[in-house]
N, C-alpha and C positions, 0 to 999 in steps of 0.2 A: 504494500500500500504506500503510495507516494503522499508525502506531506509537504506543504510549502515550507521553505527554509526557515522563516521566522518561527513557525510552530515547532518544527523539528529541533531547532536550536534551544528552545525553551523547555523541552520535555524534562530534562533533569532538574531544572529549577522548579517546575510544577510538582514533581514527585517530592522534592525536598520540602517545599512549602506545604504540601498536603500532609506530610509527616509531622511537620511542626504544628500544624493546626490540630491534628488528631492528638498529639501529645499535650498541647495546651488545653484542649477540650477535656481530656482525661484528668488533667491536673485541676481544672476549673470545677469539674463535677465533684472531685474529691475522692480519696481512696476508700472512703466508707462504702461507696457504691461499687458493686462487684464488676460492672462493665467498664469502670474506669481503667482497670488493668488491661482489658482488651483494647480500649482506645489507645492506651499508651503503647502497647505492643504493636498494634497496627501502625501507629505513627512512627515508631522506631524502624519498623520494616520498610515503610515508604521512604523514610529519610535515607536509610542505607541503600535502597534501590536507586534513588536519585544520584547519590554519590558514586555508586558503582557504574551507572550509565555514563556519567561524566568522565570517570577515570578510563573506561574502555574507549570512549571516543577520543580522549586525549592521547592515549597510547596508539590507537590506530592512525591518528593524524601525524604523530611523530614518526612512526614507522613508514608511512606513505611518503612523507617529506624526505626521509633518509633514502628511500628507494629511488625517488625521483632525482635526488642529488647524485646518487651513484650512476644512474642512467645518463645524466647529463655529462658527468666526467668521462664515462666510457665513450659516449658519442664524440666528445671533444678530442679525446685521445685518438679515436679512429680517424677523425678529420685531419688531425695533425700528421698522422702516419700517411694518409693519402697524399697530403701536400708534399711531405718529404719524399715520398716515392715518386710523385710526379716530377719534382725538381730534379731528382737524380736521373730519372728517365730522360728528361730534356737535355741534361748535360751529356749523357751518353750519345744521344742522337746528334747533338751539335758537334761533339768531338769526332764522331764518325763521318759527319758531312764535311768537316774542315780537313780531314786527312784524305778524303776522296777526291 
């Protein structure tokens, strides 16, 4: 399912905020009420889920950036090798033509 970028980027913040709201609701109700522990547990789980999503995206973006950098370096090295090979080939043909 495709989501627009602004929504996709805010999903970890949404989960974290939802978790904070659940935890604050559980605290507001008070721990005398039995469901307040459930509110607190769900809030904690939502908060951890939001942090996990953010961490996974951060890791994926860093690894993608490193992979792109490596590909650019390899491409640059290949272009430099082609240029060096082309110049040496030119020099050989020029020297062959000048001796002939």
